[in-house]
N, C-alpha and C positions, 0 to 999 in steps of 0.2 A: 491182316487183323480184322476181326469181325466188328460190326457196329457196336455191339455190346462191350467188347474189349476197348474200343476207342473211347466210348462214353465213360467207362470206368477209369481209364487212364486220365482223361480230361478232368474228371471229378477229383482225382487224387491231387492234381496240380492246383485246382481251384481251392481245395481245402487249405492249402498252405499260402494262399493269397496271390496266385499267379493269374493274370488276366488272359485267359485263353481265347476270349472273344475279340481281342485286338491283335492284328498281325504284328509280329516282332521281326525285324530285319534278319536276325540270325536264323530264325526258324523258316522264314520265306526262302532265304538263301539255301538252307539245308534241303528244302523241298525242290528247288530248282536243280540242285545237284543230285537229286535222286535219293536223298537220305530218308530217314524214318521219324525224325524228331520234329514233328509239326502238327498243328491242329487245323480244324476246318477253316478258321479265319486266315491262317497262313496260306493254306492251299488256294483259297479263293483269291487272295491278293496275288499270289504267284500266277494263277491262271489268267487273271485280269491283265497282268503285266505282259504276259506272253501273247495274249490275244491282241493287245494294242501294239506291242513292239516285240515281235518274235525273236529279235536279236538278244533279248534279255537272257534267255537260256544259254546261248552261245557265250554271252558276256560273263555269266556266272562261272561257267566251266573254264573259259579263258583266263579269268581272274585267278582261279585256283591253280592253274598251270603256271601263271606268272609268279604266284607266291612260292611255289616249289623252286623255280629257277632263281628267284631273288634270294631266298634263304640259302640255297646252295652256293650262290655267289659270295654271300657274307661268310659262310662257313669256310670256303676256300680262301677268303681274304684274312682268315685267322680269328674271326669273331666267335666267341664261345659263350656269350651271354645275349639273351634275346628278351625284349619286352614287347609282347604281342598284344596290341591294343584293339579291342573289339574283335576278339578271336573267332567268335562264332562257334557253332557246334562241332565237336570233333569229327573230322572226315580224313581218312588216311590219304596221303601222308600228312601228318601234322608237323608243325614247326620243329618240335623236339625230335621227331623221327628223322627229319632231314638234317637237322643240326648235328646229330650224332652223339656218340658217347663222349663224355667229358664236358658237355655243354649244359648250361642252366637256362631254363625258360620260365618266364612269368607270363601267364595268360590272364587277360583282363576282359570281362564282359559284364554287362548289366542285366542280362537275362538269367533268372534263376534256373531255368532249364539247362542253359549252357553250363552254369556253375556246377549244377548237380551231376550232369553227365561227365564233365571234365574231371571233377573231383573223384568220381567213382572209377573212371578209367585209369587215372594216374595216381591212385592212392599209394601204390607201392614204389613210386618213382620219387626219390628224394631230391632229384635235380629239377623237378617241375612243380610249380605251384599254380593253382587256379584262384584268381582274385575276383570277388563279386563287387564291382564298383562301376560307376559311370565315368567314362573317359574324361569328362569335363571337370571332374573332381581331381585335379592333377596332384595336389598334395597328398590326398588319400591314396591314390594309386601308387605314387612314388614311395610313400612310407611303407605300404604293404609289400611292394616289389623289392624294396631295399632289404628285406629280411632274407632274400635269396640272392639278389644281384648286388655286385659291388660297383657302384657308380663311379668309383675312382678309376675303373678299368673300362675299356671299350665295350659298348653295348650296341646291338642291332635293334633299332626302334622300328616297329612295324605298325603301320596303319593300313591294313589290307581291307579295302572295301568297307571302311567304317566312317570316314569323314563325310561321305555323302548322306549319312543319316543325321547330320547336324544342320540346323537352319542357319541362315546367314548371320542372324543375331548372336549365335553362339561363337562366331569368329573362329572358324576352324583353323585358319593360319595362325591366329594368336594362340590357340591351344597347343598346336604343334610347337610353337616357339617356346612355350613354358617347359615342355618336355626336353627340348633341345638344350635348354639352359643348364641342365644338370649333367649332360653327357660329357664324358671324357674325350679328349682328342683321340682320333682313330676310330670313333664310333661311326655308325651309318644310320640313315633314316630311309625307310622304304614307304612309299605311298602309292596306292591304287585307288581309283575313283571313277565313277560312271560319268558319262558326258552326254549332253544333248546336242553336241556339235554336228552330228550326222543326221539328226532328225528332231529338230527343236519342238515341233508340234506334238509328235508322239511322246517325247519325253515330258512335255508339259502336261499332257493328258494323264500319263502314269503318275506323275508327281501329285497332281490334283486329286486323282482317285484314291491314292494311298493316304493323302492328308485327310480325306473324308473318313477313312477307316481308322484314323488315329496313328498313322505311321509316317515317318519322314524319309523321303528318297529324292534327292536333288542332284540332277546332272549339272555339272559345271564345265566351263570352257577349259581348253588346254592352258590358257594364260592364268586363269584362276587357280588351277591345280598346281601349276608350276610355282605360283606365289606361295603355296603352302610349304615349300621347301625352304622358305625364308633366306634365300640367297646362298644356300650351301652349295658346294661344288658337286655338280651332277656328274655321275658316271656315264660314259657313253653307252647308249645313244641319246641320253637325256630323257625328257618326258615325252613319251611316244605312245601310240596306240598299244594296248596291252600285249597283243600277240607279236608285236615287233620289237619288244624288249628282249634282246639276246635269246632268240628262239633256239631250241635244241637243234643241233645240226646246222644252224645258221639259216634255216629256211622256215618261214612262218607256216602255220597250218593252213589248209585250204580255206577254212572259214575265218581266217584272220581279220578280214574286213567287217565281219559281223560281230566282232567283239568290241562293243561300244564303250570304251573306257580308256583312260590314260594311266600311265604308271611310270615311275622312275625310282632311282636309287641315288642318294647323295652322301658324300663324306661330310662328317661333322668336324 
């Protein structure tokens, strides 16, 4: 894409009220994954993160692989409904593509770019809906998702790399609790989250720099992330480093220890 094309694309988003000068987690994540839906502010934030903590790129990719394994696990466990909170920009394979035919998926994100891309890509799929909402607005999300999903039946609730974009005052564990309260028995909750356990000083520097840019990115401890499951029964192997959660073939990838985040799946 030429600089002229980039400027025109950015201007088109600015015209509809999107702040392209502030990095958004979904677009930074897309950049780290090698996607195309990002602006200069997102790329600068991604480059800064990688410069301070090179493992950020491994973590983004490792998180995406975890998502695929977790959704496949839920699918094989009989889950046919998914509520994907903070879904990010579409990157193959998406939740509905892994969940397969006969499944229904509600995607939720607060970035208008995400909503626009998802709505365009999935316009002809009656089993998928894209919801523009903030995950903290639980009632709004559940009301919109309830037009597609039946909460009297089991649901796979996904918080994939989204809760670390909330400050402590938002009470991430409390927000998860509100969603869990409406889920039927037999449901599952999936959480992945970055951590500063392996390099506290580097994580603190990335967090502070992103905060100065208007973005939230908070690494939390394994205990704090485990608490977000609100005591639900964890599936083996529990809350572990991302690449060690049921790796394909039983063997973690060679860069497994560079994926700095924890993840787990629990029965509701």
